[in-house]
All heavy atoms as TSV, in Angstrom:
chain	resi	resn	atom	element	x	y	z
A	1	MET	N	N	111.169	-70.757	272.349
A	1	MET	CA	C	111.465	-71.188	270.923
A	1	MET	C	C	111.291	-70.143	269.942
A	1	MET	O	O	110.350	-69.397	270.104
A	1	MET	CB	C	110.624	-72.378	270.635
A	1	MET	CG	C	110.908	-72.948	269.275
A	1	MET	SD	S	110.082	-74.578	269.141
A	1	MET	CE	C	110.391	-74.797	267.360
A	2	ASN	N	N	112.172	-70.001	269.068
A	2	ASN	CA	C	111.937	-69.003	267.929
A	2	ASN	C	C	110.845	-69.409	266.898
A	2	ASN	O	O	110.533	-70.653	266.821
A	2	ASN	CB	C	113.332	-68.940	267.156
A	2	ASN	CG	C	114.264	-68.244	267.955
A	2	ASN	OD1	O	114.065	-67.513	268.910
A	2	ASN	ND2	N	115.634	-68.590	267.597
A	3	ARG	N	N	110.345	-68.371	266.292
A	3	ARG	CA	C	109.294	-68.675	265.335
A	3	ARG	C	C	109.985	-68.866	264.018
A	3	ARG	O	O	111.023	-68.323	263.605
A	3	ARG	CB	C	108.550	-67.369	265.246
A	3	ARG	CG	C	107.399	-67.358	264.309
A	3	ARG	CD	C	106.743	-65.932	264.401
A	3	ARG	NE	N	107.101	-65.361	263.046
A	3	ARG	CZ	C	106.664	-64.264	262.668
A	3	ARG	NH1	N	105.789	-63.595	263.266
A	3	ARG	NH2	N	107.022	-63.774	261.508
A	4	LEU	N	N	109.300	-69.752	263.177
A	4	LEU	CA	C	109.899	-69.999	261.817
A	4	LEU	C	C	109.385	-68.913	260.840
A	4	LEU	O	O	108.207	-68.495	260.839
A	4	LEU	CB	C	109.271	-71.372	261.341
A	4	LEU	CG	C	109.850	-71.773	259.913
A	4	LEU	CD1	C	111.344	-72.207	260.119
A	4	LEU	CD2	C	109.031	-72.935	259.457
A	5	ASP	N	N	110.416	-68.276	260.201
A	5	ASP	CA	C	110.184	-67.156	259.346
A	5	ASP	C	C	110.673	-67.564	257.935
A	5	ASP	O	O	111.390	-68.490	257.784
A	5	ASP	CB	C	111.006	-65.943	259.801
A	5	ASP	CG	C	110.506	-65.367	261.062
A	5	ASP	OD1	O	109.277	-65.216	261.227
A	5	ASP	OD2	O	111.306	-64.907	261.943
A	6	ARG	N	N	110.169	-66.776	256.956
A	6	ARG	CA	C	110.585	-67.088	255.571
A	6	ARG	C	C	111.429	-65.815	255.140
A	6	ARG	O	O	110.987	-64.558	255.408
A	6	ARG	CB	C	109.403	-67.216	254.664
A	6	ARG	CG	C	109.801	-67.410	253.235
A	6	ARG	CD	C	108.713	-67.936	252.372
A	6	ARG	NE	N	107.581	-67.098	252.374
A	6	ARG	CZ	C	106.443	-67.434	251.847
A	6	ARG	NH1	N	106.334	-68.557	251.321
A	6	ARG	NH2	N	105.415	-66.542	251.817
A	7	TYR	N	N	112.540	-65.976	254.507
A	7	TYR	CA	C	113.345	-64.993	254.119
A	7	TYR	C	C	113.589	-65.101	252.567
A	7	TYR	O	O	113.848	-66.252	252.077
A	7	TYR	CB	C	114.714	-64.916	254.746
A	7	TYR	CG	C	114.659	-64.668	256.193
A	7	TYR	CD1	C	114.422	-65.765	257.072
A	7	TYR	CD2	C	114.908	-63.373	256.730
A	7	TYR	CE1	C	114.345	-65.438	258.458
A	7	TYR	CE2	C	114.851	-63.142	258.058
A	7	TYR	CZ	C	114.586	-64.117	258.936
A	7	TYR	OH	O	114.558	-63.894	260.289
A	8	ILE	N	N	113.529	-64.092	251.875
A	8	ILE	CA	C	113.611	-64.044	250.422
A	8	ILE	C	C	115.040	-63.350	250.069
A	8	ILE	O	O	115.157	-62.272	250.576
A	8	ILE	CB	C	112.446	-63.440	249.696
A	8	ILE	CG1	C	111.230	-64.183	249.994
A	8	ILE	CG2	C	112.689	-63.431	248.092
A	8	ILE	CD1	C	109.975	-63.553	249.617
A	9	GLU	N	N	115.876	-63.969	249.259
A	9	GLU	CA	C	117.067	-63.322	248.888
A	9	GLU	C	C	116.966	-62.498	247.679
A	9	GLU	O	O	116.330	-62.784	246.640
A	9	GLU	CB	C	118.115	-64.464	248.560
A	9	GLU	CG	C	119.494	-63.994	248.472
A	9	GLU	CD	C	120.454	-65.074	248.264
A	9	GLU	OE1	O	120.277	-65.976	247.278
A	9	GLU	OE2	O	121.559	-65.093	248.859
A	10	TRP	N	N	117.390	-61.230	247.785
A	10	TRP	CA	C	117.231	-60.240	246.831
A	10	TRP	C	C	118.563	-59.689	246.443
A	10	TRP	O	O	119.459	-59.553	247.245
A	10	TRP	CB	C	116.396	-59.018	247.337
A	10	TRP	CG	C	114.927	-59.372	247.480
A	10	TRP	CD1	C	114.460	-59.976	248.625
A	10	TRP	CD2	C	113.943	-59.122	246.589
A	10	TRP	NE1	N	113.088	-60.043	248.419
A	10	TRP	CE2	C	112.712	-59.466	247.185
A	10	TRP	CE3	C	113.825	-58.611	245.332
A	10	TRP	CZ2	C	111.445	-59.471	246.664
A	10	TRP	CZ3	C	112.541	-58.547	244.697
A	10	TRP	CH2	C	111.466	-58.944	245.340
A	11	MET	N	N	118.799	-59.315	245.172
A	11	MET	CA	C	119.924	-58.600	244.684
A	11	MET	C	C	119.753	-57.164	244.952
A	11	MET	O	O	118.642	-56.652	245.084
A	11	MET	CB	C	120.191	-58.930	243.195
A	11	MET	CG	C	120.497	-60.322	242.829
A	11	MET	SD	S	121.891	-61.023	243.766
A	11	MET	CE	C	123.195	-59.999	242.981
A	12	SER	N	N	120.842	-56.329	244.939
A	12	SER	CA	C	120.741	-54.919	245.381
A	12	SER	C	C	119.903	-54.224	244.225
A	12	SER	O	O	119.345	-53.122	244.590
A	12	SER	CB	C	122.138	-54.310	245.424
A	12	SER	OG	O	122.844	-54.564	244.197
A	13	GLY	N	N	119.818	-54.719	243.035
A	13	GLY	CA	C	118.975	-54.040	241.998
A	13	GLY	C	C	117.431	-54.333	242.073
A	13	GLY	O	O	116.732	-54.008	241.196
A	14	GLY	N	N	117.136	-55.034	243.111
A	14	GLY	CA	C	115.629	-55.353	243.313
A	14	GLY	C	C	115.262	-56.645	242.577
A	14	GLY	O	O	113.928	-56.806	242.409
A	15	ARG	N	N	116.139	-57.437	242.280
A	15	ARG	CA	C	115.806	-58.642	241.578
A	15	ARG	C	C	115.965	-59.881	242.513
A	15	ARG	O	O	116.904	-59.953	243.267
A	15	ARG	CB	C	116.658	-58.831	240.343
A	15	ARG	CG	C	116.369	-60.122	239.471
A	15	ARG	CD	C	117.284	-60.083	238.141
A	15	ARG	NE	N	118.758	-59.906	238.588
A	15	ARG	CZ	C	119.579	-60.873	238.865
A	15	ARG	NH1	N	119.156	-62.115	238.882
A	15	ARG	NH2	N	120.838	-60.612	239.110
A	16	ARG	N	N	115.064	-60.800	242.459
A	16	ARG	CA	C	115.148	-61.973	243.361
A	16	ARG	C	C	116.245	-62.967	242.792
A	16	ARG	O	O	116.472	-63.043	241.586
A	16	ARG	CB	C	113.923	-62.800	243.432
A	16	ARG	CG	C	112.725	-62.108	244.175
A	16	ARG	CD	C	111.618	-63.012	244.185
A	16	ARG	NE	N	110.425	-62.358	244.856
A	16	ARG	CZ	C	109.307	-62.850	245.206
A	16	ARG	NH1	N	109.023	-64.101	244.811
A	16	ARG	NH2	N	108.359	-62.178	245.830
A	17	THR	N	N	116.886	-63.650	243.726
A	17	THR	CA	C	117.893	-64.509	243.228
A	17	THR	C	C	117.316	-66.010	243.017
A	17	THR	O	O	117.967	-66.827	242.311
A	17	THR	CB	C	118.981	-64.748	244.460
A	17	THR	OG1	O	118.436	-65.277	245.544
A	17	THR	CG2	C	119.712	-63.447	244.712
A	18	GLY	N	N	116.141	-66.226	243.536
A	18	GLY	CA	C	115.456	-67.489	243.481
A	18	GLY	C	C	115.606	-68.259	244.706
A	18	GLY	O	O	114.929	-69.354	244.798
A	19	ARG	N	N	116.429	-67.897	245.632
A	19	ARG	CA	C	116.547	-68.573	246.908
A	19	ARG	C	C	115.683	-68.184	248.037
A	19	ARG	O	O	115.503	-66.889	248.148
A	19	ARG	CB	C	118.046	-68.547	247.426
A	19	ARG	CG	C	119.030	-69.322	246.607
A	19	ARG	CD	C	120.329	-69.586	247.207
A	19	ARG	NE	N	120.876	-68.577	248.062
A	19	ARG	CZ	C	121.871	-68.810	248.867
A	19	ARG	NH1	N	122.376	-69.913	249.147
A	19	ARG	NH2	N	122.347	-67.826	249.663
A	20	VAL	N	N	115.071	-69.009	248.749
A	20	VAL	CA	C	114.156	-68.792	249.894
A	20	VAL	C	C	114.690	-69.524	251.016
A	20	VAL	O	O	114.944	-70.787	250.847
A	20	VAL	CB	C	112.692	-68.997	249.450
A	20	VAL	CG1	C	111.882	-68.690	250.662
A	20	VAL	CG2	C	112.241	-68.156	248.273
A	21	ALA	N	N	114.612	-68.894	252.147
A	21	ALA	CA	C	115.201	-69.627	253.367
A	21	ALA	C	C	113.996	-69.586	254.287
A	21	ALA	O	O	113.325	-68.635	254.636
A	21	ALA	CB	C	116.342	-68.875	254.062
A	22	TYR	N	N	113.754	-70.800	254.911
A	22	TYR	CA	C	112.825	-70.939	256.010
A	22	TYR	C	C	113.829	-71.153	257.258
A	22	TYR	O	O	114.570	-72.118	257.267
A	22	TYR	CB	C	111.915	-72.253	255.857
A	22	TYR	CG	C	111.051	-72.074	254.624
A	22	TYR	CD1	C	111.305	-72.309	253.357
A	22	TYR	CD2	C	109.720	-71.475	254.838
A	22	TYR	CE1	C	110.503	-72.150	252.373
A	22	TYR	CE2	C	108.851	-71.227	253.813
A	22	TYR	CZ	C	109.231	-71.554	252.440
A	22	TYR	OH	O	108.398	-71.340	251.502
A	23	ALA	N	N	113.692	-70.271	258.222
A	23	ALA	CA	C	114.618	-70.226	259.306
A	23	ALA	C	C	114.049	-69.910	260.726
A	23	ALA	O	O	113.091	-69.062	260.764
A	23	ALA	CB	C	115.859	-69.248	258.968
A	24	LEU	N	N	114.714	-70.437	261.649
A	24	LEU	CA	C	114.306	-70.095	263.094
A	24	LEU	C	C	115.170	-68.907	263.502
A	24	LEU	O	O	116.080	-68.872	264.384
A	24	LEU	CB	C	114.663	-71.255	263.936
A	24	LEU	CG	C	113.767	-72.522	263.761
A	24	LEU	CD1	C	114.189	-73.600	264.547
A	24	LEU	CD2	C	112.291	-72.192	263.989
A	25	GLY	N	N	114.923	-67.787	262.799
A	25	GLY	CA	C	115.696	-66.545	263.110
A	25	GLY	C	C	116.782	-66.230	262.128
A	25	GLY	O	O	117.342	-67.089	261.437
A	26	ALA	N	N	117.005	-64.934	261.973
A	26	ALA	CA	C	118.014	-64.407	260.967
A	26	ALA	C	C	119.437	-65.025	261.275
A	26	ALA	O	O	120.183	-65.052	260.379
A	26	ALA	CB	C	118.008	-62.895	261.010
A	27	SER	N	N	119.717	-65.295	262.568
A	27	SER	CA	C	121.123	-65.736	262.900
A	27	SER	C	C	121.305	-67.093	262.162
A	27	SER	O	O	122.457	-67.494	262.066
A	27	SER	CB	C	121.267	-65.917	264.396
A	27	SER	OG	O	120.385	-66.781	264.853
A	28	LYS	N	N	120.401	-67.827	261.782
A	28	LYS	CA	C	120.564	-69.144	261.222
A	28	LYS	C	C	120.736	-69.107	259.665
A	28	LYS	O	O	121.094	-69.996	258.946
A	28	LYS	CB	C	119.339	-69.953	261.338
A	28	LYS	CG	C	119.004	-70.261	262.888
A	28	LYS	CD	C	120.002	-71.253	263.456
A	28	LYS	CE	C	119.592	-71.591	264.882
A	28	LYS	NZ	N	120.543	-72.464	265.527
A	29	LEU	N	N	120.601	-67.913	259.103
A	29	LEU	CA	C	120.668	-67.759	257.648
A	29	LEU	C	C	122.090	-67.890	257.144
A	29	LEU	O	O	123.043	-67.471	257.707
A	29	LEU	CB	C	120.112	-66.410	257.196
A	29	LEU	CG	C	118.690	-66.079	257.411
A	29	LEU	CD1	C	118.459	-64.564	257.051
A	29	LEU	CD2	C	117.877	-66.979	256.546
A	30	PRO	N	N	122.290	-68.469	256.017
A	30	PRO	CA	C	123.706	-68.587	255.449
A	30	PRO	C	C	123.967	-67.199	254.781
A	30	PRO	O	O	123.044	-66.333	254.667
A	30	PRO	CB	C	123.423	-69.638	254.283
A	30	PRO	CG	C	122.048	-69.491	253.860
A	30	PRO	CD	C	121.285	-69.184	255.133
A	31	LYS	N	N	125.141	-67.009	254.438
A	31	LYS	CA	C	125.597	-65.779	253.706
A	31	LYS	C	C	124.842	-65.661	252.484
A	31	LYS	O	O	124.691	-66.593	251.778
A	31	LYS	CB	C	127.106	-65.686	253.498
A	31	LYS	CG	C	127.876	-65.656	254.926
A	31	LYS	CD	C	129.349	-65.319	254.452
A	31	LYS	CE	C	130.012	-65.451	255.825
A	31	LYS	NZ	N	130.730	-64.171	256.285
A	32	PRO	N	N	124.243	-64.402	252.181
A	32	PRO	CA	C	123.718	-64.334	250.868
A	32	PRO	C	C	124.745	-64.437	249.700
A	32	PRO	O	O	125.905	-64.207	249.937
A	32	PRO	CB	C	123.095	-62.903	250.921
A	32	PRO	CG	C	123.904	-62.155	251.876
A	32	PRO	CD	C	124.397	-63.197	252.768
A	33	VAL	N	N	124.239	-64.494	248.482
A	33	VAL	CA	C	125.141	-64.422	247.302
A	33	VAL	C	C	125.782	-63.004	247.337
A	33	VAL	O	O	125.262	-62.072	247.795
A	33	VAL	CB	C	124.415	-64.753	246.025
A	33	VAL	CG1	C	123.843	-66.074	245.978
A	33	VAL	CG2	C	123.255	-63.833	245.774
A	34	THR	N	N	126.898	-63.011	246.564
A	34	THR	CA	C	127.581	-61.680	246.463
A	34	THR	C	C	126.511	-60.673	245.772
A	34	THR	O	O	125.994	-60.827	244.748
A	34	THR	CB	C	128.760	-61.790	245.581
A	34	THR	OG1	O	129.695	-62.762	246.160
A	34	THR	CG2	C	129.513	-60.471	245.487
A	35	GLY	N	N	126.428	-59.523	246.558
A	35	GLY	CA	C	125.486	-58.450	246.024
A	35	GLY	C	C	124.158	-58.623	246.520
A	35	GLY	O	O	123.250	-57.836	246.110
A	36	GLY	N	N	123.835	-59.714	247.292
A	36	GLY	CA	C	122.404	-59.967	247.590
A	36	GLY	C	C	122.255	-59.718	249.174
A	36	GLY	O	O	123.216	-59.463	249.941
A	37	ASN	N	N	121.062	-59.941	249.561
A	37	ASN	CA	C	120.715	-59.772	250.986
A	37	ASN	C	C	119.420	-60.470	251.328
A	37	ASN	O	O	118.632	-60.766	250.328
A	37	ASN	CB	C	120.679	-58.358	251.603
A	37	ASN	CG	C	119.618	-57.524	250.985
A	37	ASN	OD1	O	118.570	-57.948	250.545
A	37	ASN	ND2	N	119.884	-56.198	250.756
A	38	TRP	N	N	119.282	-61.027	252.417
A	38	TRP	CA	C	118.060	-61.717	252.910
A	38	TRP	C	C	117.120	-60.593	253.400
A	38	TRP	O	O	117.410	-59.873	254.329
A	38	TRP	CB	C	118.380	-62.715	253.947
A	38	TRP	CG	C	119.169	-63.879	253.481
A	38	TRP	CD1	C	120.476	-64.198	253.738
A	38	TRP	CD2	C	118.637	-65.006	252.722
A	38	TRP	NE1	N	120.897	-65.357	253.192
A	38	TRP	CE2	C	119.852	-65.924	252.499
A	38	TRP	CE3	C	117.501	-65.269	252.013
A	38	TRP	CZ2	C	119.708	-67.099	251.711
A	38	TRP	CZ3	C	117.497	-66.445	251.315
A	38	TRP	CH2	C	118.514	-67.332	251.092
A	39	GLN	N	N	115.824	-60.780	253.041
A	39	GLN	CA	C	114.770	-59.926	253.510
A	39	GLN	C	C	113.598	-60.773	254.028
A	39	GLN	O	O	113.176	-61.680	253.390
A	39	GLN	CB	C	114.258	-59.051	252.458
A	39	GLN	CG	C	115.231	-58.024	252.027
A	39	GLN	CD	C	114.660	-56.987	250.979
A	39	GLN	OE1	O	113.595	-56.964	250.730
A	39	GLN	NE2	N	115.630	-56.248	250.436
A	40	LEU	N	N	113.231	-60.435	255.281
A	40	LEU	CA	C	112.148	-61.126	255.979
A	40	LEU	C	C	110.839	-60.928	255.226
A	40	LEU	O	O	110.500	-59.813	254.694
A	40	LEU	CB	C	111.944	-60.617	257.390
A	40	LEU	CG	C	110.805	-61.091	258.186
A	40	LEU	CD1	C	111.085	-62.654	258.549
A	40	LEU	CD2	C	110.688	-60.380	259.628
A	41	ASP	N	N	110.008	-62.110	255.043
A	41	ASP	CA	C	108.730	-61.958	254.334
A	41	ASP	C	C	107.692	-61.695	255.508
A	41	ASP	O	O	107.433	-62.673	256.261
A	41	ASP	CB	C	108.462	-63.293	253.728
A	41	ASP	CG	C	107.049	-63.270	253.095
A	41	ASP	OD1	O	106.252	-62.287	253.274
A	41	ASP	OD2	O	106.831	-64.190	252.297
A	42	PRO	N	N	107.274	-60.508	255.767
A	42	PRO	CA	C	106.454	-60.168	256.910
A	42	PRO	C	C	105.064	-60.747	256.758
A	42	PRO	O	O	104.361	-60.885	257.870
A	42	PRO	CB	C	106.344	-58.649	256.980
A	42	PRO	CG	C	106.643	-58.223	255.554
A	42	PRO	CD	C	107.552	-59.194	254.972
A	43	LYS	N	N	104.711	-61.192	255.659
A	43	LYS	CA	C	103.277	-61.799	255.471
A	43	LYS	C	C	103.300	-63.390	255.668
A	43	LYS	O	O	102.185	-63.909	255.688
A	43	LYS	CB	C	102.744	-61.364	254.152
A	43	LYS	CG	C	102.569	-59.973	253.922
A	43	LYS	CD	C	102.052	-59.658	252.502
A	43	LYS	CE	C	101.895	-58.108	252.311
A	43	LYS	NZ	N	101.408	-57.829	251.017
A	44	PHE	N	N	104.486	-63.913	255.837
A	44	PHE	CA	C	104.528	-65.392	255.953
A	44	PHE	C	C	103.972	-65.859	257.302
A	44	PHE	O	O	104.164	-65.315	258.376
A	44	PHE	CB	C	105.947	-65.773	255.864
A	44	PHE	CG	C	106.149	-67.352	256.064
A	44	PHE	CD1	C	105.756	-68.233	255.061
A	44	PHE	CD2	C	106.673	-67.822	257.180
A	44	PHE	CE1	C	105.883	-69.544	255.243
A	44	PHE	CE2	C	106.863	-69.253	257.355
A	44	PHE	CZ	C	106.533	-70.083	256.454
A	45	ASN	N	N	103.020	-66.876	257.150
A	45	ASN	CA	C	102.395	-67.564	258.304
A	45	ASN	C	C	102.490	-69.140	257.994
A	45	ASN	O	O	101.976	-69.500	256.990
A	45	ASN	CB	C	100.904	-67.091	258.432
A	45	ASN	CG	C	100.211	-67.758	259.534
A	45	ASN	OD1	O	99.911	-69.022	259.438
A	45	ASN	ND2	N	99.824	-67.014	260.561
A	46	VAL	N	N	103.169	-69.755	258.816
A	46	VAL	CA	C	103.469	-71.143	258.614
A	46	VAL	C	C	102.139	-71.984	258.350
A	46	VAL	O	O	102.026	-72.742	257.459
A	46	VAL	CB	C	104.226	-71.830	259.835
A	46	VAL	CG1	C	104.305	-73.357	259.537
A	46	VAL	CG2	C	105.528	-71.127	260.015
A	47	ALA	N	N	101.161	-71.835	259.255
A	47	ALA	CA	C	99.926	-72.586	259.063
A	47	ALA	C	C	99.126	-72.270	257.884
A	47	ALA	O	O	98.768	-73.211	257.239
A	47	ALA	CB	C	99.030	-72.321	260.338
A	48	GLU	N	N	99.098	-70.997	257.565
A	48	GLU	CA	C	98.431	-70.639	256.289
A	48	GLU	C	C	99.085	-71.226	255.110
A	48	GLU	O	O	98.546	-71.582	254.082
A	48	GLU	CB	C	98.257	-69.127	256.191
A	48	GLU	CG	C	97.220	-68.505	257.169
A	48	GLU	CD	C	97.198	-67.006	257.107
A	48	GLU	OE1	O	97.843	-66.457	256.253
A	48	GLU	OE2	O	96.481	-66.476	257.930
A	49	GLU	N	N	100.512	-71.106	255.143
A	49	GLU	CA	C	101.241	-71.595	253.977
A	49	GLU	C	C	101.078	-73.154	253.833
A	49	GLU	O	O	101.022	-73.667	252.683
A	49	GLU	CB	C	102.645	-71.282	254.190
A	49	GLU	CG	C	103.616	-71.312	252.922
A	49	GLU	CD	C	103.252	-70.321	251.882
A	49	GLU	OE1	O	102.747	-69.253	252.257
A	49	GLU	OE2	O	103.398	-70.655	250.703
A	50	LEU	N	N	101.090	-73.870	254.878
A	50	LEU	CA	C	100.838	-75.300	254.752
A	50	LEU	C	C	99.594	-75.663	254.300
A	50	LEU	O	O	99.389	-76.736	253.539
A	50	LEU	CB	C	101.109	-75.955	256.178
A	50	LEU	CG	C	102.582	-76.189	256.562
A	50	LEU	CD1	C	102.632	-76.670	258.034
A	50	LEU	CD2	C	103.191	-77.102	255.633
A	51	LEU	N	N	98.508	-74.902	254.675
A	51	LEU	CA	C	97.216	-75.169	254.107
A	51	LEU	C	C	97.104	-74.932	252.629
A	51	LEU	O	O	96.460	-75.571	251.867
A	51	LEU	CB	C	96.091	-74.299	254.845
A	51	LEU	CG	C	95.804	-74.765	256.309
A	51	LEU	CD1	C	94.815	-73.677	256.967
A	51	LEU	CD2	C	95.075	-76.111	256.317
A	52	ARG	N	N	97.890	-73.837	252.181
A	52	ARG	CA	C	97.834	-73.448	250.823
A	52	ARG	C	C	98.657	-74.388	250.040
A	52	ARG	O	O	98.406	-74.714	248.727
A	52	ARG	CB	C	98.295	-71.964	250.673
A	52	ARG	CG	C	98.245	-71.446	249.318
A	52	ARG	CD	C	98.582	-69.934	249.171
A	52	ARG	NE	N	99.403	-69.357	250.302
A	52	ARG	CZ	C	98.916	-68.550	251.094
A	52	ARG	NH1	N	97.683	-68.341	251.264
A	52	ARG	NH2	N	99.787	-68.071	252.152
A	53	ASN	N	N	99.834	-74.915	250.602
A	53	ASN	CA	C	100.820	-75.723	249.814
A	53	ASN	C	C	101.263	-76.813	250.796
A	53	ASN	O	O	102.395	-76.764	251.305
A	53	ASN	CB	C	101.956	-74.698	249.363
A	53	ASN	CG	C	102.830	-75.430	248.403
A	53	ASN	OD1	O	102.711	-76.638	248.182
A	53	ASN	ND2	N	103.951	-74.724	248.022
A	54	PRO	N	N	100.564	-77.926	250.785
A	54	PRO	CA	C	101.012	-78.968	251.736
A	54	PRO	C	C	102.285	-79.585	251.332
A	54	PRO	O	O	102.958	-80.260	252.171
A	54	PRO	CB	C	99.848	-79.972	251.564
A	54	PRO	CG	C	98.710	-79.229	251.029
A	54	PRO	CD	C	99.287	-78.160	250.181
A	55	SER	N	N	102.752	-79.426	250.201
A	55	SER	CA	C	104.130	-79.981	249.832
A	55	SER	C	C	105.214	-79.333	250.584
A	55	SER	O	O	106.379	-79.908	250.495
A	55	SER	CB	C	104.248	-79.930	248.188
A	55	SER	OG	O	104.431	-78.528	247.886
A	56	LEU	N	N	105.010	-78.227	251.154
A	56	LEU	CA	C	106.141	-77.519	251.891
A	56	LEU	C	C	106.281	-78.259	253.337
A	56	LEU	O	O	107.352	-77.891	254.022
A	56	LEU	CB	C	105.771	-76.202	252.175
A	56	LEU	CG	C	106.036	-75.171	251.089
A	56	LEU	CD1	C	105.640	-73.785	251.544
A	56	LEU	CD2	C	107.528	-75.220	250.749
A	57	LYS	N	N	105.543	-79.319	253.599
A	57	LYS	CA	C	105.649	-79.940	254.855
A	57	LYS	C	C	107.050	-80.493	255.149
A	57	LYS	O	O	107.698	-80.174	256.218
A	57	LYS	CB	C	104.674	-81.031	255.140
A	57	LYS	CG	C	104.762	-81.744	256.411
A	57	LYS	CD	C	103.877	-82.946	256.505
A	57	LYS	CE	C	104.012	-83.681	257.820
A	57	LYS	NZ	N	103.413	-84.906	257.881
A	58	ASP	N	N	107.699	-81.100	254.164
A	58	ASP	CA	C	109.024	-81.658	254.339
A	58	ASP	C	C	110.013	-80.443	254.471
A	58	ASP	O	O	111.062	-80.621	255.262
A	58	ASP	CB	C	109.494	-82.550	253.110
A	58	ASP	CG	C	108.671	-83.735	253.044
A	58	ASP	OD1	O	108.108	-84.258	254.244
A	58	ASP	OD2	O	108.538	-84.429	251.950
A	59	VAL	N	N	109.891	-79.353	253.749
A	59	VAL	CA	C	110.804	-78.263	253.904
A	59	VAL	C	C	110.712	-77.597	255.251
A	59	VAL	O	O	111.693	-77.387	255.912
A	59	VAL	CB	C	110.384	-77.245	252.846
A	59	VAL	CG1	C	111.262	-75.955	253.056
A	59	VAL	CG2	C	110.641	-77.752	251.446
A	60	ILE	N	N	109.456	-77.432	255.756
A	60	ILE	CA	C	109.344	-76.822	257.123
A	60	ILE	C	C	109.764	-77.798	258.167
A	60	ILE	O	O	110.506	-77.285	259.227
A	60	ILE	CB	C	107.796	-76.507	257.262
A	60	ILE	CG1	C	107.504	-75.271	256.318
A	60	ILE	CG2	C	107.465	-76.154	258.718
A	60	ILE	CD1	C	106.106	-74.877	256.237
A	61	THR	N	N	109.588	-78.993	258.047
A	61	THR	CA	C	110.092	-80.002	259.016
A	61	THR	C	C	111.674	-80.005	259.065
A	61	THR	O	O	112.186	-79.989	260.127
A	61	THR	CB	C	109.555	-81.503	258.632
A	61	THR	OG1	O	108.110	-81.481	258.748
A	61	THR	CG2	C	110.125	-82.479	259.661
A	62	ALA	N	N	112.255	-79.911	257.928
A	62	ALA	CA	C	113.676	-79.857	257.791
A	62	ALA	C	C	114.197	-78.533	258.435
A	62	ALA	O	O	115.221	-78.529	259.225
A	62	ALA	CB	C	114.208	-80.026	256.422
A	63	ALA	N	N	113.535	-77.465	258.165
A	63	ALA	CA	C	113.869	-76.088	258.819
A	63	ALA	C	C	113.871	-76.166	260.237
A	63	ALA	O	O	114.746	-75.610	260.985
A	63	ALA	CB	C	112.998	-75.066	258.201
A	64	ILE	N	N	112.818	-76.714	260.860
A	64	ILE	CA	C	112.718	-76.905	262.338
A	64	ILE	C	C	113.805	-77.794	262.876
A	64	ILE	O	O	114.456	-77.383	263.866
A	64	ILE	CB	C	111.241	-77.367	262.679
A	64	ILE	CG1	C	110.275	-76.204	262.339
A	64	ILE	CG2	C	111.255	-77.684	264.204
A	64	ILE	CD1	C	108.781	-76.709	262.348
A	65	ALA	N	N	114.078	-78.819	262.209
A	65	ALA	CA	C	115.131	-79.819	262.775
A	65	ALA	C	C	116.533	-79.207	262.593
A	65	ALA	O	O	117.354	-79.375	263.522
A	65	ALA	CB	C	115.084	-81.041	261.951
A	66	LYS	N	N	116.822	-78.546	261.552
A	66	LYS	CA	C	118.189	-77.961	261.379
A	66	LYS	C	C	118.402	-76.491	261.723
A	66	LYS	O	O	119.435	-76.089	261.668
A	66	LYS	CB	C	118.627	-78.210	259.869
A	66	LYS	CG	C	118.584	-79.690	259.436
A	66	LYS	CD	C	119.188	-79.816	257.931
A	66	LYS	CE	C	118.333	-79.253	256.889
A	66	LYS	NZ	N	118.705	-79.449	255.576
A	67	GLY	N	N	117.299	-75.818	261.809
A	67	GLY	CA	C	117.364	-74.314	262.072
A	67	GLY	C	C	117.183	-73.556	260.879
A	67	GLY	O	O	116.701	-72.313	260.945
A	68	VAL	N	N	117.434	-74.093	259.603
A	68	VAL	CA	C	117.296	-73.385	258.394
A	68	VAL	C	C	117.099	-74.463	257.272
A	68	VAL	O	O	117.761	-75.529	257.334
A	68	VAL	CB	C	118.413	-72.392	258.123
A	68	VAL	CG1	C	119.705	-73.131	257.984
A	68	VAL	CG2	C	118.030	-71.531	256.924
A	69	GLU	N	N	116.308	-74.091	256.267
A	69	GLU	CA	C	116.264	-74.888	255.014
A	69	GLU	C	C	116.172	-73.919	253.906
A	69	GLU	O	O	115.365	-72.937	253.897
A	69	GLU	CB	C	115.030	-75.835	255.062
A	69	GLU	CG	C	114.908	-76.785	253.950
A	69	GLU	CD	C	115.866	-77.890	253.930
A	69	GLU	OE1	O	116.852	-77.977	254.857
A	69	GLU	OE2	O	115.991	-78.698	252.945
A	70	ILE	N	N	116.940	-74.089	252.924
A	70	ILE	CA	C	116.985	-73.250	251.680
A	70	ILE	C	C	116.383	-74.023	250.517
A	70	ILE	O	O	116.573	-75.172	250.344
A	70	ILE	CB	C	118.498	-72.971	251.308
A	70	ILE	CG1	C	119.267	-72.332	252.358
A	70	ILE	CG2	C	118.455	-71.963	250.036
A	70	ILE	CD1	C	118.678	-71.076	252.926
A	71	VAL	N	N	115.512	-73.315	249.855
A	71	VAL	CA	C	114.928	-73.883	248.638
A	71	VAL	C	C	114.952	-72.805	247.482
A	71	VAL	O	O	115.239	-71.620	247.747
A	71	VAL	CB	C	113.312	-74.232	248.795
A	71	VAL	CG1	C	113.164	-75.355	249.869
A	71	VAL	CG2	C	112.536	-73.058	249.180
A	72	ASN	N	N	114.910	-73.361	246.366
A	72	ASN	CA	C	114.984	-72.423	245.155
A	72	ASN	C	C	113.563	-72.224	244.588
A	72	ASN	O	O	112.973	-73.262	244.311
A	72	ASN	CB	C	115.812	-73.070	244.111
A	72	ASN	CG	C	117.288	-72.934	244.455
A	72	ASN	OD1	O	117.818	-71.913	244.842
A	72	ASN	ND2	N	118.106	-74.086	244.450
A	73	TRP	N	N	113.213	-71.032	244.277
A	73	TRP	CA	C	111.964	-70.739	243.649
A	73	TRP	C	C	112.370	-70.342	242.240
A	73	TRP	O	O	113.254	-69.439	241.974
A	73	TRP	CB	C	111.282	-69.490	244.307
A	73	TRP	CG	C	110.435	-69.777	245.466
A	73	TRP	CD1	C	110.219	-70.896	246.040
A	73	TRP	CD2	C	109.831	-68.754	246.293
A	73	TRP	NE1	N	109.478	-70.748	247.182
A	73	TRP	CE2	C	109.152	-69.452	247.275
A	73	TRP	CE3	C	109.662	-67.338	246.104
A	73	TRP	CZ2	C	108.439	-68.752	248.231
A	73	TRP	CZ3	C	108.866	-66.726	246.976
A	73	TRP	CH2	C	108.319	-67.404	248.138
A	74	ASP	N	N	111.753	-70.999	241.324
A	74	ASP	CA	C	112.101	-70.709	239.812
A	74	ASP	C	C	111.040	-69.682	239.256
A	74	ASP	O	O	110.098	-69.491	239.759
A	74	ASP	CB	C	112.200	-71.903	239.028
A	74	ASP	CG	C	113.353	-72.779	239.444
A	74	ASP	OD1	O	114.432	-72.164	239.890
A	74	ASP	OD2	O	113.265	-73.982	239.353
């Protein structure tokens, strides 16, 4: 089974788009917005993130069930 990773969408100028993907591998990611790309968050740890932010449980559950879940960070 693949590991759940977090990807942050960035514009080419170094600005975040606000979209974050929780995915079971890069192959599950949707296409980025025009001029953007998905970058792996190497510091992401599912267990630590759930302890820090229990409200992500539904997002992570959906990502595991569907292969990917996109959320917006404002």
